[in-house]
N, C-alpha and C positions, 0 to 999 in steps of 0.2 A: 272980773267976775268968773273967769275961766278956772282959776285955781280953787275957788270956793265950790263951784259946781263939780269939778272933778274929784275933790276930796270929801264931798258931803257924805257919801256912803261909808267911807273909812271913819270919819269923825262920829257919825251916828252909831256905827258898830262898836267903836271904842267906848262911847258913853253908855250904850246899853250893856256892854260887857262889864264895865265898872259897877253899874247899878246892880246887875245880877250877882256879881261876886260879893258885893257888900251885903245884900239883903237875903240871899238864899244860900243853902248849904251845898256848895259846889264841890264835888270830889276832887282830890288831888290827882291829876292825870299822870304824873310821874309815878306815883304809888300804884295806881291801877295798872299801868303798863308793866311795871316791874312784877306785879303779882301775876298778870296774864302770861308773861314770858317764863316765869318760874313754873307755873302750872303746865305750860306747853312742854317745857323741858322734862318735867317729871313724867308726863304722858308719853313723850317720845322715848324716853329711856325704858319705860315699862313695856312698850310694844315693839321695841327694836328687835330685829332678827339677831340671833346669836352669831358671833363671828366664827368662820370656819377655821379650824386649827389643823395643821399638818402634823400628825404624830409619827412621821416617818423618820425620826432622828437617827 
């Protein structure tokens, strides 16, 4: 009975996750993460300090 007791929360979480994924509109995490990283990259490039250039050639 030890293996059932120790894996009960994992099994319950898996069953609940399957139920939620089938019955509700769950967003695609990979797509959300990609969009967030792209937005962060655009903001970082917009507010980046300009590089110093040595014009003493």
